[in-house]
VOSETOR-33794 format. One record per atom (N, C-alpha, C, O, CB): residue in one letter; x negated, y, z negated. Coordinates in pm, whole numbers, padded with zeros to 5 digits, always signed. Glycine has a CB too. Example, Ala and Ser with C-alpha at 12.3 -4.5 7.8 and 13.67 -1.06 7.14 Angstrom:
2
A-01319-00569-00780;A-01230-00450-00780;A-01320-00330-00780;A-01424-00332-00846;A-01131-00447-00905;S-01285-00225-00708;S-01367-00106-00714;S-01290+00003-00787;S-01341+00114-00804;S-01408-00060-00572;
# end
This chain:
144
M-01137-11858+03412;M-01238-11752+03402;M-01250-11734+03535;M-01305-11826+03595;M-01372-11780+03327;D-01202-11607+03619;D-01254-11590+03750;D-01391-11459+03771;D-01448-11376+03701;D-01111-11552+03840;K-01391-11489+03857;K-01541-11397+03896;K-01535-11267+03856;K-01638-11217+03811;K-01578-11382+04059;E-01392-11171+03867;E-01392-11052+03772;E-01435-11063+03674;E-01521-10980+03643;E-01293-11003+03742;E-01398-11175+03571;E-01407-11180+03425;E-01550-11197+03419;E-01604-11134+03329;E-01321-11296+03348;I-01632-11272+03501;I-01736-11346+03484;I-01829-11213+03486;I-01927-11197+03414;I-01756-11471+03593;K-01785-11133+03572;K-01851-11002+03600;K-01890-10899+03436;K-01988-10833+03401;K-01724-10915+03713;T-01775-10928+03380;T-01779-10858+03242;T-01870-10910+03144;T-01879-10838+03045;T-01649-10860+03177;Y-01949-11028+03141;Y-02011-11100+03090;Y-02160-11124+03101;Y-02245-11159+03019;Y-01953-11176+03108;I-02165-11091+03238;I-02312-11107+03273;I-02347-10989+03405;I-02259-10970+03489;I-02340-11285+03327;P-02453-10929+03414;P-02483-10819+03518;P-02482-10867+03611;P-02449-10781+03692;P-02590-10748+03518;H-02501-10976+03670;H-02533-11041+03837;H-02428-10971+03900;H-02320-10948+03845;H-02517-11230+03871;R-02463-10932+04029;R-02368-10894+04151;R-02404-10959+04257;R-02516-11010+04266;R-02363-10753+04191;E-02292-10965+04372;E-02302-11016+04464;E-02428-10950+04556;E-02420-10827+04553;E-02178-11018+04508;P-02543-10999+04637;P-02531-11128+04668;P-02608-11238+04567;P-02655-11344+04608;P-02577-11135+04805;F-02611-11195+04437;F-02721-11256+04336;F-02617-11305+04221;F-02657-11333+04108;F-02852-11130+04273;L-02496-11312+04254;L-02414-11367+04140;L-02385-11530+04173;L-02333-11551+04283;L-02265-11274+04125;F-02405-11617+04109;F-02419-11780+04162;F-02328-11819+04028;F-02358-11921+03965;F-02615-11869+04175;V-02226-11744+03990;V-02076-11835+03933;V-01956-11778+04005;V-01938-11659+04031;V-02036-11816+03747;D-01890-11863+04028;D-01758-11841+04098;D-01627-11844+04018;D-01522-11786+04047;D-01744-11942+04199;K-01662-11945+03881;K-01527-11952+03823;K-01568-12018+03728;K-01664-12093+03745;K-01408-12008+03894;V-01503-12006+03601;V-01516-12109+03442;V-01416-12179+03427;V-01313-12121+03392;V-01523-12036+03293;L-01414-12320+03447;L-01321-12437+03417;L-01297-12433+03287;L-01192-12380+03250;L-01369-12572+03451;E-01387-12485+03193;E-01376-12487+03058;E-01511-12421+03004;E-01623-12401+03052;E-01349-12632+03008;F-01456-12400+02897;F-01539-12295+02789;F-01503-12320+02629;F-01393-12326+02576;F-01493-12123+02825;E-01628-12331+02575;E-01627-12368+02408;E-01731-12306+02379;E-01842-12353+02408;E-01636-12525+02351;P-01714-12171+02305;P-01773-12075+02236;P-01901-12117+02157;P-01884-12142+02038;P-01677-12022+02152;Y-01995-12125+02195;Y-02125-12128+02151;Y-02170-12257+02154;Y-02280-12295+02113;Y-02142-12074+02029;K-02052-12348+02220;K-02114-12491+02263;K-02146-12545+02421;K-02242-12611+02459;K-02014-12592+02209;R-02045-12499+02490;R-02050-12551+02624;R-01971-12490+02721;R-01873-12420+02698;R-02019-12679+02625;I-02018-12518+02834;I-01963-12434+02986;I-01951-12518+03067;I-02054-12586+03074;I-02052-12327+03060;L-01846-12560+03160;L-01832-12593+03312;L-01793-12486+03404;L-01677-12448+03393;L-01733-12695+03333;A-01871-12427+03496;A-01830-12322+03580;A-01878-12418+03762;A-01944-12521+03779;A-01939-12144+03522;V-01828-12351+03836;V-01853-12403+03984;V-01900-12278+04029;V-01887-12162+03992;V-01721-12466+04076;K-01975-12351+04140;K-02000-12223+04269;K-01998-12270+04372;K-02011-12392+04384;K-02125-12141+04281;T-01983-12191+04474;T-01967-12270+04586;T-02059-12161+04715;T-02037-12042+04736;T-01777-12301+04611;F-02152-12238+04779;F-02235-12112+04861;F-02165-12140+05012;F-02146-12250+05065;F-02443-12132+04864;P-02138-12029+05055;P-02072-12028+05177;P-02158-12051+05303;P-02267-11994+05300;P-02007-11906+05186;K-02128-12127+05418;K-02253-12130+05522;K-02323-12016+05576;K-02440-12005+05614;K-02216-12189+05635;E-02219-11928+05569;E-02280-11798+05601;E-02385-11712+05527;E-02456-11621+05570;E-02184-11725+05610;Q-02374-11780+05373;Q-02481-11718+05297;Q-02644-11693+05328;Q-02711-11795+05343;Q-02476-11788+05194;E-02707-11569+05339;E-02820-11523+05432;E-02916-11619+05361;E-02969-11663+05463;E-02866-11346+05435;F-02967-11673+05277;F-03078-11757+05242;F-03083-11875+05348;F-03187-11932+05380;F-03062-11809+05091;F-02945-11907+05403;F-02959-12028+05462;F-03021-12027+05595;F-03055-12131+05651;F-02839-12086+05467;K-03038-11902+05649;K-03071-11872+05777;K-03209-11920+05753;K-03212-12027+05814;K-03046-11721+05830;G-03336-11900+05692;G-03445-11932+05680;G-03478-12073+05579;G-03591-12117+05557;G-03499-11812+05644;H-03373-12118+05535;H-03405-12262+05409;H-03298-12334+05456;H-03189-12312+05403;H-03389-12236+05207;F-03304-12409+05540;F-03422-12434+05628;F-03333-12429+05797;F-03236-12499+05825;F-03510-12612+05577;P-03390-12344+05876;P-03291-12327+06028;P-03309-12464+06067;P-03416-12524+06065;P-03350-12203+06171;G-03184-12513+06107;G-03131-12657+06202;G-03066-12726+06061;G-02968-12801+06067;G-03293-12782+06298;H-03128-12693+05943;H-03103-12853+05818;H-03094-12716+05704;H-03195-12693+05637;H-03299-13028+05781;P-02985-12637+05689;P-02970-12554+05579;P-02939-12621+05425;P-02830-12671+05399;P-02862-12463+05620;V-03027-12615+05349;V-02999-12637+05200;V-03040-12548+05082;V-03141-12478+05082;V-03052-12754+05170;V-02964-12557+04994;V-02938-12463+04896;V-03083-12469+04859;V-03130-12582+04870;V-02822-12494+04783;P-03179-12363+04812;P-03287-12379+04718;P-03278-12417+04579;P-03189-12390+04497;P-03345-12276+04715;G-03411-12501+04563;G-03387-12524+04419;G-03406-12418+04301;G-03390-12446+04183;G-03469-12627+04388;V-03434-12321+04338;V-03459-12183+04250;V-03348-12140+04248;V-03318-12095+04138;V-03555-12070+04296;I-03250-12132+04342;I-03118-12093+04366;I-02987-12205+04241;I-02888-12172+04176;I-03101-12125+04564;L-03046-12312+04259;L-02970-12370+04177;L-03004-12403+04013;L-02924-12452+03934;L-02948-12473+04245;A-03145-12362+03984;A-03198-12331+03848;A-03119-12202+03824;A-03051-12187+03723;A-03370-12314+03838;E-03128-12115+03913;E-03073-11975+03851;E-02917-11998+03838;E-02877-11970+03724;E-03108-11832+03958;S-02834-12034+03910;S-02694-12077+03914;S-02684-12165+03751;S-02597-12122+03675;S-02663-12187+04072;M-02759-12267+03707;M-02733-12281+03603;M-02749-12218+03497;M-02676-12230+03399;M-02755-12350+03593;A-02868-12126+03506;A-02882-11988+03399;A-02803-11908+03381;A-02780-11847+03276;A-02967-11902+03419;Q-02740-11896+03507;Q-02628-11768+03482;Q-02500-11833+03406;Q-02430-11769+03328;Q-02568-11692+03646;A-02480-11964+03439;A-02362-12013+03347;A-02390-12031+03238;A-02301-12017+03154;A-02300-12122+03374;A-02523-12069+03194;A-02524-12054+03026;A-02519-11890+02987;A-02460-11851+02886;A-02683-12130+02954;G-02581-11813+03067;G-02550-11664+03040;G-02403-11638+03004;G-02370-11567+02909;G-02585-11577+03166;V-02325-11693+03077;V-02166-11652+03074;V-02137-11732+02949;V-02072-11677+02859;V-02060-11702+03221;L-02163-11811+02939;L-02162-11888+02799;L-02180-11827+02651;L-02097-11815+02561;L-02268-11978+02808;M-02305-11796+02656;M-02326-11710+02548;M-02265-11574+02538;M-02207-11545+02434;M-02451-11694+02540;S-02270-11501+02622;S-02213-11353+02631;S-02068-11368+02604;S-02022-11303+02510;S-02237-11278+02781;A-01979-11457+02683;A-01862-11476+02644;A-01821-11535+02505;A-01703-11533+02470;A-01820-11541+02732;S-01891-11572+02450;S-01916-11646+02281;S-01922-11527+02236;S-01819-11495+02176;S-02065-11753+02229;F-02018-11431+02241;F-02036-11280+02151;F-01937-11210+02164;F-01881-11169+02062;F-02148-11182+02187;V-01888-11177+02294;V-01802-11100+02268;V-01670-11152+02198;V-01617-11072+02121;V-01785-11042+02377;K-01613-11268+02214;K-01506-11333+02170;K-01506-11373+02018;K-01410-11427+01962;K-01493-11442+02252;D-01650-11334+01945;D-01658-11374+01825;D-01659-11231+01747;D-01757-11159+01765;D-01779-11470+01807;E-01555-11186+01660;E-01543-11081+01618;E-01661-11047+01508;E-01681-10931+01471;E-01413-11075+01580;D-01740-11164+01456;D-01822-11147+01358;D-01973-11147+01440;D-02069-11127+01365;D-01796-11263+01243;A-01992-11159+01527;A-02127-11141+01621;A-02145-10998+01626;A-02060-10910+01627;A-02116-11202+01781;E-02301-10987+01630;E-02336-10844+01652;E-02357-10825+01804;E-02387-10904+01893;E-02470-10802+01568;N-02332-10699+01803;N-02338-10666+01924;N-02449-10716+02034;N-02562-10732+01987;N-02338-10547+01910;M-02434-10742+02166;M-02549-10809+02241;M-02504-10752+02340;M-02384-10756+02367;M-02576-10963+02251;E-02602-10683+02420;E-02612-10633+02544;E-02636-10702+02692;E-02571-10681+02794;E-02697-10559+02524;G-02737-10781+02677;G-02771-10856+02782;G-02845-10956+02735;G-02852-10990+02617;G-02832-10788+02881;C-02910-11014+02845;C-03007-11164+02782;C-03122-11180+02913;C-03092-11155+03030;C-02879-11356+02767;Y-03218-11212+02882;Y-03364-11237+02935;Y-03361-11368+02958;Y-03333-11426+02853;Y-03485-11202+02841;L-03378-11452+03056;L-03470-11587+03045;L-03621-11563+02984;L-03704-11479+03018;L-03490-11655+03203;M-03628-11667+02879;M-03750-11658+02836;M-03818-11801+02918;M-03936-11780+02945;M-03752-11650+02662;G-03785-11899+02950;G-03824-12054+02947;G-03745-12144+03063;G-03622-12149+03073;G-03783-12120+02791;L-03812-12193+03125;L-03739-12317+03184;L-03871-12432+03169;L-03991-12407+03156;L-03678-12287+03370;D-03791-12584+03176;D-03855-12664+03123;D-03784-12779+03169;D-03662-12770+03182;D-03873-12641+02992;K-03842-12888+03195;K-03793-13017+03254;K-03690-12984+03381;K-03580-13036+03394;K-03714-13107+03133;V-03736-12912+03447;V-03681-12883+03558;V-03676-12998+03685;V-03788-13011+03734;V-03747-12767+03590;K-03606-13056+03729;K-03535-13161+03826;K-03450-13148+03944;K-03327-13146+03940;K-03460-13228+03760;F-03523-13139+04050;F-03416-13167+04143;F-03412-13275+04213;F-03507-13314+04281;F-03404-13083+04225;R-03272-13348+04199;R-03241-13475+04234;R-03175-13493+04370;R-03194-13603+04424;R-03162-13527+04134;K-03099-13403+04436;K-03038-13451+04586;K-03040-13317+04615;K-03069-13217+04550;K-02877-13540+04608;I-02999-13338+04738;I-03000-13184+04855;I-02849-13156+04854;I-02757-13235+04875;I-03064-13214+05057;V-02845-13002+04821;V-02725-12950+04815;V-02699-12876+04932;V-02780-12790+04966;V-02710-12878+04704;N-02588-12900+05003;N-02531-12847+05156;N-02467-12729+05143;N-02406-12722+05036;N-02424-12943+05230;P-02457-12623+05219;P-02362-12530+05256;P-02206-12580+05218;P-02174-12691+05260;P-02383-12506+05409;E-02123-12516+05154;E-01999-12550+05120;E-01965-12653+05019;E-01854-12685+04978;E-01948-12580+05223;D-02092-12703+04983;D-02095-12779+04879;D-02026-12741+04701;D-02104-12685+04624;D-02237-12798+04885;Q-01930-12764+04667;Q-01888-12732+04532;Q-01966-12768+04453;Q-01993-12888+04461;Q-01780-12777+04492;I-02043-12686+04337;I-02147-12699+04270;I-02051-12694+04137;I-01975-12605+04099;I-02270-12591+04299;Q-02080-12810+04085;Q-02021-12807+03906;Q-02162-12742+03833;Q-02275-12777+03867;Q-01979-13012+03819;L-02142-12669+03756;L-02262-12612+03642;L-02239-12654+03527;L-02132-12603+03494;L-02278-12461+03618;H-02293-12742+03416;H-02292-12778+03288;H-02361-12717+03203;H-02478-12756+03208;H-02318-12885+03275;A-02341-12623+03114;A-02431-12589+03004;A-02391-12582+02872;A-02283-12536+02835;A-02482-12479+03024;E-02514-12647+02771;E-02462-12654+02663;E-02564-12593+02556;E-02685-12608+02565;E-02421-12788+02645;V-02515-12538+02479;V-02644-12504+02395;V-02696-12601+02313;V-02616-12675+02255;V-02626-12395+02308;V-02820-12617+02296;V-02894-12717+02227;V-02928-12657+02068;V-02920-12727+01967;V-03034-12751+02319;K-02961-12541+02070;K-03053-12454+01967;K-03016-12340+01965;K-03051-12266+02057;K-03193-12442+01988;L-02930-12291+01854;L-02942-12162+01866;L-02958-12070+01700;L-02879-12067+01605;L-02809-12125+01956;R-03097-12002+01719;R-03140-11951+01614;R-03165-11773+01636;R-03240-11723+01720;R-03265-12038+01579;S-03074-11697+01531;S-03114-11551+01566;S-03076-11497+01679;S-02953-11492+01685;S-03243-11531+01570;K-03144-11441+01801;K-03137-11378+01938;K-03197-11522+02051;K-03169-11514+02171;K-03257-11211+01939;I-03254-11609+02015;I-03311-11709+02111;I-03225-11839+02124;I-03220-11912+02025;I-03454-11749+02065;V-03169-11867+02217;V-03102-11999+02260;V-03158-12089+02347;V-03210-12058+02455;V-02990-11978+02316;T-03147-12224+02292;T-03187-12286+02421;T-03063-12361+02482;T-02959-12377+02417;T-03310-12388+02398;F-03078-12400+02592;F-02980-12464+02629;F-03014-12576+02737;F-03113-12556+02807;F-02889-12370+02668;K-02955-12668+02753;K-02966-12831+02839;K-02852-12783+02949;K-02738-12756+02914;K-02904-13012+02723;A-02897-12777+03092;A-02786-12750+03173;A-02835-12864+03331;A-02947-12899+03370;A-02775-12547+03200;S-02694-12894+03387;S-02714-13007+03495;S-02619-12937+03581;S-02534-12859+03539;S-02675-13179+03456;A-02639-12974+03724;A-02564-12927+03831;A-02519-13085+03907;A-02591-13185+03916;A-02665-12808+03932;Y-02398-13069+03949;Y-02332-13197+03988;Y-02261-13129+04127;Y-02221-13013+04135;Y-02215-13270+03856;V-02255-13229+04230;V-02178-13220+04339;V-02098-13327+04353;V-02164-13421+04398;V-02246-13202+04447;G-01982-13357+04333;G-01901-13503+04275;G-01947-13572+04156;G-01946-13525+04042;G-01909-13620+04378;E-01978-13663+04182;E-02032-13754+04094;E-02174-13760+04046;E-02215-13823+03948;E-02009-13860+04143;S-02257-13671+04145;S-02390-13667+04161;S-02460-13550+04102;S-02446-13429+04121;S-02416-13675+04291;K-02552-13633+04011;K-02623-13505+03946;K-02694-13465+04062;K-02725-13559+04135;K-02726-13528+03810;V-02729-13350+04101;V-02804-13299+04170;V-02936-13190+04097;V-03040-13183+04164;V-02710-13243+04258;A-02932-13137+04010;A-03052-13097+03925;A-03016-13079+03767;A-02903-13073+03718;A-03111-12957+03983;E-03145-13074+03698;E-03109-13059+03545;E-03214-12954+03521;E-03296-12916+03605;E-03122-13206+03440;A-03203-12913+03401;A-03316-12783+03305;A-03253-12768+03190;A-03134-12770+03159;A-03336-12606+03369;E-03375-12750+03117;E-03362-12702+03003;E-03451-12567+03030;E-03565-12558+03077;E-03403-12804+02889;F-03337-12436+02970;F-03345-12292+02955;F-03416-12228+02790;F-03395-12295+02690;F-03179-12244+02978;M-03482-12123+02782;M-03468-12064+02698;M-03431-11936+02735;M-03472-11891+02842;M-03556-12079+02631;A-03350-11863+02654;A-03330-11736+02640;A-03296-11625+02510;A-03252-11657+02399;A-03249-11736+02715;T-03327-11500+02555;T-03335-11385+02443;T-03232-11314+02487;T-03222-11266+02599;T-03472-11292+02429;F-03143-11305+02387;F-03025-11166+02397;F-03042-11063+02312;F-03063-11086+02193;F-02875-11199+02365;Y-03033-10917+02367;Y-03043-10796+02321;Y-02906-10738+02280;Y-02898-10625+02234;Y-03109-10719+02416;
# end
C-alpha cells in the first residue's frame, strides 16, 4: 500500500501524515507500516536544536495512524462491514519510549487488534528501528 492508497483510509495529510507505506496487512488482525522522517521535517528545528530527535508524541501518533489504516482498510475491504466514515482515538495506555529515533531512521510500525467489539477497538502497537524496539503503546479507538 503506497501513500496515496493510505490517504483513502485515513484523513491525515502532510505535514501530519505519519505513515509512508504499508508492507503487510491482515484485515482485522495486524499491520506493518513504515515511516521515515526526513531531516528537513519542521519539528526537528526545535526538538532539539543541534541534536534532532523524533518526539515521543509523534511516535505514538504514527503507531495510532497505522492502527487506523488497519481498521479502515479492513472495513473497506469487508463487504459485510457497516459503512465507517472515520475514527477517533479514545485512549492511550502503557506508552513507553525505549530509544531515541533520529532523522532519516526508518521506523517500522506494528499494530495488532487485541479486542474488537461493536465500534470500539483495542490495539497493541510497537515501533522499531532495525531490530530495536523504540516505542510501544496500547490504544483504544472508536469508529463512526
